[in-house]
N, C-alpha and C positions, 0 to 999 in steps of 0.2 A: 504493500499499500504506500503510495507516495507519502511524503512528509506533509502533515497538516498544522498550520500554525495560526492559533486563533487570533484575534485583535490584541488580546492581552493574555499573559500568563505563559511565562517561558518553560523550559526543562521539562517537556513532556516525554513520556517514556511509553513504550508499548505495553498494552495489557494482554499477556498471554496466560491461559486462552482467554478469548473475549468474553467479557462478562455481560450476561443478558439482564437488561434493565427495561423499564418502562417509564415513559414520559407522559405525564399527566398535567392538564391546564389546572392553574391554580387560581381560583376566584374568577370573577367577571371581567372578561377581557374586552368586551365589547357593549356599547351602548345604544348602537343603532344598527338597522338591518344591514346596511352596506358595510360596516365594520365588522358584523358577525360573519358576514359571507368571506371575509379575509382571515378571521381568527377563529372560527366556530371549530375547534378541534378539541378532544376530550383526552385521548391518550393514543400513543403509538409505540411499538416494540422498537428496541434499538440495542446495540452492542458497543459496548465501550472498548475503544480500540487504542486510545492513549489517554494518559491521566498524568496530573502533577499540577503543584501550587493551586489546588482548589479548582482545576479545571478538568473537564472530561470531553474528549472528542468522541462522539457517538456515531456509528454507522448505521444508516437506517436504509428503507426502500423505498424511495419516493414514488414508486407506481402503486404500491399497495397499503403503505402506512399513511393513510389520507384521515383517519379519524372517522367521525360519523357521517360528514357530508359526502365522502366517496368521490370528491371531485380530483381529477389527475393532478398530481404535483402539488396538492393543497399545502404540503409541508414547505413548500417554498414561499409562500405566502405570510409564514408566521413572522411577526415584527422582531427585531432584536429588541431585547429588554423585556419580553414576555416572561412572566412569571410561571414557573412550573415546579411539580414534584417529581423527583427521581427516585423510584423505588427498585430494589433488587437484593436477591439474598436475605430479606428479611430487615433491610435498611431503608430509611427514608431521607431524602435530603431536600431541602428547600433550595431552589436555585433560578436562576434565569438564563434564557437563551442569549448568547452574545454573538453567535454567527450561524447561518442557516446555509443551505447549498448555494444560495444565490449570492452570499457574501464568503463563504469558506473556500480553501483553496481546491478542494475536491467535491466531485458530485456527491449528493446524499449523506454529506457530513453535516452535522449538527454539534456546535460547541456551546457547552453548558458550564456556567460558573456558579459555584456555591455562594448562596446569600450571606451565609455566615462563615467567617474563617474559623470559628470554633470547631465547626463540623469537619475539618480538614483532617485531623487525626483519624476520624471514624472513616472517611473515604480511603485513608492510607490502610487502614486496618482491613477494610474490605477487599481493596487490592491486592493487600498481603495474603488474605485468606485465599483469593484465587491462585496466587502463586503456590500455596502450600497444595490446593487440589491438584496442581498441575505435577507438582513434585510427587505426590503420591502416585497418581496415574502412570508416570514415567517409571518410577522404581518398580511398579507392579508389573508392567508389561514390556518394558525395554532392558536392553543389556546396558547397565549403568555402571559396570566395574571397569578398571584399567584392562586395556586391552590384553596384555600379557598376563594378567593375574599374578605378577611376580610380587608378593608381600614380603621377600627378603628373608624366607624361613626355611626353604627348600635346601639350603646348603647347610643346615643343621639337623643332625640325627641323634638318635640315643643308643648308647651302648646297652644291649640287651643283657638281662641277667637269666640264665638258663634255669635256675634253681633258686628263686626267692623264698626266703623263710618268711612268708606272710600269708595271711588269709584276707579274702575281700573286706571283711569287716574290719580288719587293722588299717585300711587305708584312710588316712585323715586329710580331707580337702580343705579344711578350715583355713580362713586366712582373715588378718586384722585389716581393715581399710578405713582410712577417715575416722579412726577412733572407734569404730564397731568392729565386731566379729560376724563374718558371713559364712555361710556352709560351703562355698566354693569360690575360687577366685575369677568369677565371671561377672561383668557388668553390662548390662542391658544399656547401650548407649542412647542418647537422646537423639531422636530421629525426626519426629513430626508432632503437629499439634495445631490447634486453631481452626479446624474445621470438624464438621460432624464425623466424617470417617477417621479423622484424627483422633478424636474422642473415643470412638470404639476400639482403634490400635492401641492407644495408650491404657484404656482400662484392661484390655486382654493381657498386656504386658505386665501391668502392675499385679494383676491376680496371680500370674505366673510367677514374677518375681518374689512376691511374699511367700508364695508356696515353697519355693525353691531355697530361700533364705539368702538371696543376693539383692544388689542394690540396683536401681533404675535411674536413668536420666529421662527428662523430657525434652522436647525440641525445643527450639527458640521460643521464648514467650513475647516476643516483641509485640505482635500483633493484639495480644491481650493486654499488654501495657498501654498501647496506643487506644484500645476500646475494651472496657471492662465486661462487655457482652460475651468476648471470648474465653473470660478468665475459668468459667465453670468447665471447659474442656480439658483444661490442665489439671484440675484439681482431683486426681484420682484417689486422694487419700479420704475423700467423703465415702468412698465404698470400700477402699481398701487402706484402712488406717495405719496398718502394720508395716506398710512398704517403706523402705528406706529411699527417698525420692531426692534427686539432685536437680536443682533449678538450672536455667540455661538463659543467657543472654549473649548478644555477639559484642565483642570489643568495638567494632566500628560503630555501634549505635550509642556508645558511651562517651564517644568525642564530638569533634565537629563543633557546633555551635553550643554545645551543652557544658557547663561548668562541672568541676570535678565534684562539687556537693550534689548537684543533680544527678550525675552519673550514679553516685553512691545512693542516693534516694531511688534510683530506678532498680539498683540491685536489691534493695531491701525491701521494695514493692513486690519484686518477683519472689522473694523469699516468703513474704506474708501471703501472697496469692495462692500458694499450694502447699504451705506450712513444710517448706523445703528442709531437709536435713543438712544439705551442702548445697553449693553453687557453683556451677561452672560458667566460665566466661570463654566463650569459643573464638578462635582467631580463624578466618577463613580468606585470606586475602585474594587467592586465586578465583574463588567462586564470585566474590564481589566484583572483581575486574571483569569477569566474562558476563555476569548477570547485567542485562540491559539496565536495570533500575538499580544496580548495586552502589554501594558506597566507595567513594575514591579518596577519601582523606583520613588517614591514620595517625596524622600527627598528634604527639601527646598521649598515645595510648598506654605506654609503659607508665608514665608519671600518673595517669589516671587509675591504673589498675592498683599501683603502689598506694595511692590515696585510699582507695576503696578497702584495700586489704588490711589497713590498721584498725584493729579491734573489731574486726568483722565478726558477726555473731554464729556464723556456722563456717565450716571448713570450706576452702576455697580451692578449687580446680581450675588450671588454664588447658584449654584442649585444641589441639590442631583438629581437622577435619577432612584429611585426606592427602595433604602435601607433605607430612612429616614435620616434626618440630626440629628445627635445626639446633645444633649445639650451642652456637652463639646465643640465639634467644634464650634457650633454657638457662645458660649461664647467666644473662642479664636479668632474667626473671628471679633466679634463686638469689642473686647479689641483692637485688632491690627488695625483694619480698621476705628474705629470710625465711624464718619458722612460719610466717603468716601464709606461706604458700605450702600447702598440704599435698597436692598432687598435680603433676602434669600428665595428661594424656597426649602421648606423641602423634597419634592419628596418622599413621603413614599411608603411603600409596599401596596399591595392591589390591583394594576392595572397591567401595563405592566412590566414584569420582564426580564430586560435586559441580567442579568446572564443565565436565563433560554433560552433566545433567542439564546445566543452564544452556549448553549449547543445543541439547534436544528440545528444550521447551521454547527457544527462541524463535520468533518469527521471521527474523533476518538471516539469510542463507549466510552472509558475511561473518555473523556471530557464530554460527555452526561450524563453520570453517575455522575459526579462531579457537574454539572449544576442542576441535579434533586435534589440533596440535598440542595441546596441553592435556590430553586425556591421560597421558602416563607420566605428568609432572611430578616431581618431588622426590623425597627419601622414601625408601620402602619402609615399611613398618620394623622389619628386623634391623635395619641399619640406623634408622631414627632412634630405636629404643637402645642400641648398643651406644651411639653417640650421646644420648641424653644421660645414661648412666654414667658415662666416664666425665662428662661435664658438669654435673651436679654435685657440689661438696655434700659427703654423707652428713655433715653436721645439721645440714637444713632439715633432715629427716623427710625430705621431699618423697613421696611415694610416685611410682611410675605405673601409667596404664598404656598397654598396647592395643590400640584399635587399628584395624584396617585389614581386611582380607582374612579375618579369622573364622575359618568355616568348620572346624571339627575340634575335638577333644585333644588331638596331637598337637594343632597349633597352640591352643590353651596352654599346654605343658611346655611347648617350646619358649613361648614368651616368659612363662614363669620362670623357667630355668635360666633365662637371659636377663632376668631382672626386675620384672614387671610383678606388681603387687595383684594386679588385675588384668584380665583380657577383656577388651570391650568387644561386643558381638552386636551387629547393627542388621544388615539386610536380610539374613535368614531368618531372623527373630521377626523383623518387621513383616516379612511376606507370611510367615505362620499366623501372625498376629491379626493379619487381614480376615483371616477364616474364624478363628476362635481361640479361647484359652487352651483348650485341649491341645492344639497344635503347637502353642508356644510350651506348654509342658513338656510334650513329646520331644520337640527339638532341644530344650535345655537339658531334659534327660539323657539325650545321646551325646550332647557336648560333655556332660559330667561322667557318663560311662566311658567315653573316650580317654579323658584324663586319667580316671582311675585305671584303665587298662594299661596306660602308660606307666604309671607308678607300679603297678603289680609287675609288668614286664621288665622293668628297670631295678626292682628290688627297693624303690622309694616309698618309705613307710608314710612320710609327710612331704609337704611340698618343699619344705627347704631342703630336702634330699636330692631334688631334680637337678640343681646346677652341676652336681657332680657327676651326673649320668649323660649330659649333653657333649656330643662332639661335633666339631665343625669339620666337614668333610671339603666344601669349597668346589670350585671348578674342577681342582685336580684330583678330587676325591681322595685325598691323603689324610687320614683320620687324625685329629690331635684331640684327646680326650682333655675336658675341661677348659678349654679355650673358649672364651665368650666373646671376643673382639674380631 
């Protein structure tokens, strides 16, 4: 679609997928029969294709969307400044039409401006919810992983023990993370939220996490912070009060025009919203760069996070989301935050590629090509984990989570052997949660069974025994026992 520019309101971005809305006349627009012939419309369906700065550009069908008078091209006669109501996905906005097909850059495009700037955040939240809908659909139906599936763990194996002096019940998979003890070293990573299907997914995950005795993260709470009507979708503790829940907000949403005090307030609101037991701040520069409506300003992020971390009420985790936490950033975080930083999720490549997902959802073929070039961008999970373990001083007591391509219990055992306290699992559990809780229970059960099988087959009674059993074969397949780097 060619670029549409309203008379006012810069910085419009594509709405993908298009948001179905209805435009209705607001109030009496005509006092005479001749004027009524020009303005006598009640409503017409449209699709939001661009949005930003309190404006929406709507695509209509001028041949059929003629209101009650059924005159050809009646929408062309709507005067600029006409008051209207805009409804869609349960939202309603008061607005006025500022450009019609006769004045806009493209035929059949209507530009609408919100009457109240105070409704801007609600509009942003609505557009954000459409993005979440698209993310879910893409993750459900498309190949969203790194093309080579290389998570950096295949070069590691375990030295088997042919005669372990163990019984199945002797195997202890318990681990301590963020001040709590859990039944297994598995974290359900934050994936989605903010739409009806997101609520279904989150509740299925929460029930399974509580039953398995493991922690769970939610997806970004940004849209619920912008509009509280989305808040209930994240609050799974209302139904599953026993689940250990990790809140989530993007680092890019904490800077820009916001003060450090405002950023801290946002994080505290995110905690209160879901009664979070811990808080994750995710960093996703690649995704923001490829996402058409992504944030582009990351100045002051570290200072802001350091300010937020002081006397923070719950444990704080910083998490990458698929490009791998680099050792320089890990060192800077540990140095600035000290013991206020409780965990880092290295979020390596090899699993879900969010930059690639943004390419798949883009309407622009150039954005797709851009994303294609970055599908396999970043440090693998194994590499990022090793580098972070070496970079972070032990005295900080910062724990490590390894997320990215963890697809079975053997992968879980490997990252634990390489220094992670938790293995983060996303896509397999997300797809199970699209069905029901039983599917998530079964998937988690298989992960744990695989982990315990590794323990039995290596003679590892507890998780702390696994590092002594791992070997690095590498490209030359020359085993070196106990070498983790």
